[in-house]
C-alpha positions as CSV (number, residue, x, y, z in Angstrom):
1,M,3.0,7.4,22.4
2,S,-0.5,7.9,21.0
3,G,-2.6,5.1,19.7
4,P,-3.6,4.4,16.1
5,R,-6.0,6.8,14.4
6,Q,-7.0,4.2,11.9
7,V,-6.3,0.5,11.3
8,Q,-6.5,-1.1,7.9
9,W,-6.0,-4.8,7.0
10,W,-4.3,-5.8,3.8
11,L,-3.7,-9.2,2.3
12,A,-1.7,-10.9,-0.4
13,T,-2.3,-14.4,-1.8
14,L,0.3,-17.0,-2.5
15,G,-1.5,-20.1,-3.9
16,R,-4.0,-21.1,-1.2
17,N,-2.3,-19.0,1.4
18,I,-3.2,-15.6,2.7
19,V,-0.6,-13.3,4.1
20,W,-2.0,-10.5,6.2
21,A,-0.5,-7.1,7.0
22,R,-1.9,-4.5,9.4
23,L,-1.5,-0.8,8.5
24,R,-1.9,1.6,11.4
25,V,-2.1,5.3,10.8
26,L,-0.9,7.1,13.9
27,E,-2.1,10.4,15.3
28,A,1.1,12.2,14.2
29,G,0.2,11.3,10.5
30,T,2.9,8.6,10.3
31,A,2.1,5.0,9.7
32,E,3.4,1.5,10.6
33,V,2.9,-1.9,9.0
34,F,2.9,-5.0,11.1
35,D,3.9,-7.9,8.7
36,S,3.6,-11.6,8.8
37,D,7.2,-11.9,10.0
38,G,6.3,-10.0,13.2
39,N,8.1,-6.8,12.1
40,T,6.6,-3.4,12.6
41,L,7.8,-1.2,9.7
42,P,7.6,2.6,10.2
43,Y,6.6,4.9,7.4
44,D,6.5,8.7,7.2
45,S,2.9,8.8,6.0
46,E,-0.1,6.6,5.2
47,D,0.5,7.1,1.5
48,T,4.0,5.8,1.7
49,A,2.9,2.7,3.7
50,R,0.1,2.1,1.2
51,A,2.5,2.4,-1.7
52,A,4.8,-0.1,-0.1
53,L,2.0,-2.6,0.4
54,L,0.8,-2.2,-3.2
55,D,4.3,-2.7,-4.5
56,A,4.4,-6.0,-2.6
57,E,1.1,-7.0,-4.3
58,F,-1.1,-6.5,-1.2
59,V,-4.7,-5.3,-1.5
60,E,-6.8,-3.6,1.1
61,F,-9.2,-6.1,2.6
62,D,-12.0,-3.5,2.9
63,G,-11.7,-2.8,-0.8
64,L,-12.3,-6.4,-1.9
65,D,-15.6,-7.6,-3.3
66,E,-16.5,-11.3,-3.7
67,E,-15.5,-11.3,-7.4
68,D,-12.0,-9.9,-6.5
69,A,-11.7,-12.5,-3.7
70,L,-12.7,-15.4,-6.0
71,A,-10.1,-14.2,-8.6
72,R,-7.5,-14.5,-5.8
73,G,-8.7,-18.1,-4.9
74,F,-10.9,-17.6,-1.9
75,S,-14.3,-16.4,-0.8
76,L,-14.8,-13.5,1.5
77,A,-17.0,-15.9,3.6
78,E,-13.8,-17.9,4.3
79,I,-11.7,-15.2,5.8
80,A,-11.5,-12.4,8.3
81,P,-8.6,-10.2,9.5
82,P,-6.8,-11.9,12.4
83,Q,-7.5,-10.8,16.0
84,A,-5.2,-11.3,19.0
85,G,-4.5,-9.7,22.3
86,S,-0.9,-8.9,21.5
87,D,1.3,-8.5,18.4
88,E,3.2,-11.6,19.5
89,A,0.0,-13.6,19.4
90,L,-1.1,-11.9,16.2
91,R,2.1,-12.9,14.4
92,A,1.1,-16.5,14.4
93,L,-2.2,-15.6,12.7
94,M,-0.8,-13.5,9.9
95,F,-0.1,-16.4,7.5
96,V,-3.2,-18.5,6.8
97,N,-3.3,-21.7,4.7
98,L,-6.7,-22.3,3.3
99,G,-6.1,-25.9,2.4
100,K,-6.7,-27.5,-1.0
101,A,-9.1,-26.0,-3.4
102,T,-12.3,-27.9,-3.9
């Protein structure tokens, strides 16, 4: 199995919570989304995976500017995509509570 050709981070907000999703585009042109439940969902293409994320009200992290972030209830300075050595460890970091708004 070949590694990912591209990795994109997506997020959705639920109140003061951020739900992350990792989209990986594979060498074969297929894609997979690792979700906050620890599931890896396969897709036949990057476009299909992106459409599924958009339908679930996710936005691409790299496409956000500060104004977009503030409209969703956080500052870009507050967050960064989760990092972990394994998908098992990553799962615990995919749902983030930002605490009470100030």
